[in-house]
Residue, then its C-alpha position, 0 to 999 in steps of 0.5 A: x499500499x505504501x509503494x502505491x502511495x507513493x506513485x501515485x503522489x510521486x512528483x506532485x507531493x514531496x514526502x520523507x520516508x522514515x524507514x531507520x533513517x529519513x529521506x527526503x525525496x521530491x522524486x524516485x523512479x522506480x527500476x528492478x523492484x526498488x526505488x532510486x532517488x536523490x535525497x534532497x537534503x545531501x545530494x546523495x543517490x538512494x535506493x530502497x527496496x520494496x520490502x524496506x519501504x513496504x517497512x517505513x513510515x511516510x511524512x508530509x505537511x498538508x491535509x489530503x497528502x495521502x490519495x486512499x485506495x479508490x483515489x489512487x486507483x483513479x490517479x493510476x487512470x488518468x484522472x487529476x483530481x486529486x491533485x486539483x481540488x487539492x492544489x493549495x494544500x499540496x504547495x503548502x505541503x511542499x513549501x514545508x518540506x523545502x524549508x524543512x530541507x532548508x533548516x537540514x542544510x543550514x545544519x548540515x554546513x554548520x555541523x558536516x556531514x557525518x551527523x546527518x542522521x541526528x540533524x534530519x530527526x531534530x529537523x523533522x521533530x520541530x525539536x531543533x533546541x539542542x541544536x541551536x544550544x551548539x551553535x550558540x556554544x561554537x561547537x562544530x560536531x553534534x553532541x547529544x546532551x543525554x548520551x556524551x560520555x565524560x570526555x564530551x561533557x567536559x568539553x561542553x563545559x569549556x565552551x560554555x565557560x569560554x562563552x562566559x569570559x566572552x561575554x563577560x570580556x564583552x561587557x567590560x570592553x563596552x564600560x572600558x569605551x564609555x571611560x575612555x568616552x566621558x572624561x569623569x572621574x566620578x563616573x569612572x569610580x563607579x564604572x570601574x564598580x560595576x566592573x568589578x561587581x561582574x566579576x565578582x558575580x561570574x567567579x562566584x556563579x561558577x562557583x556554584x554551578x561545579x554539582x550541576x551536570x553540563x546537560x542542564x548547565x544550559x538553565x543556569x547563566x550569570x545573573x549579572x551578565x543577562x539576557x543568556x543568550x540561551x533563553x527563548x530556546x525552549 
């Protein structure tokens, strides 16, 4: 039945096929009991057997994108009513498919092709918070927080503290620039107090965070350096 559905919408409705991994398919060809296609995300040629297709799930992004048996028979006879009557939802579905491809490509470009399966999974599930956090940290590879080993945990903490120190340096630099621009001794004294408060706040924050696991770091940020770059990602 799945192959019948795919054959009916082939080239008309773009879809994602999932069997152990995700395949982003715009259209495919059939030869020797296999479907062949170029994955829209990575441009690689792929091929799946009828058995693999039969065990897969289909994902589209609009209403009335999957024809029933009667509609499939009509399509096979050359009747285009299914596509004519649902032109708008099919267009919306294809645009959302294209958006998912574009989003996946953005993360693939940042993290590399080795992490494509996890990237696709995040995009399909519409849960890219994990990837965004890694990007903000400047991590150039995908690390799954719930599965990371000790070495990866240390690496994440290092990136996290580097980010805090960079934000602290940025804040202090802005204050120093203001001091240089404003020739006022009283302002300078107050600015120096603020700089010290910032530094003290960061080091106090660091000492209080020693017991927090690496995957929970993103829920914490030095108060005087707010807003956190991770806010709004939940």
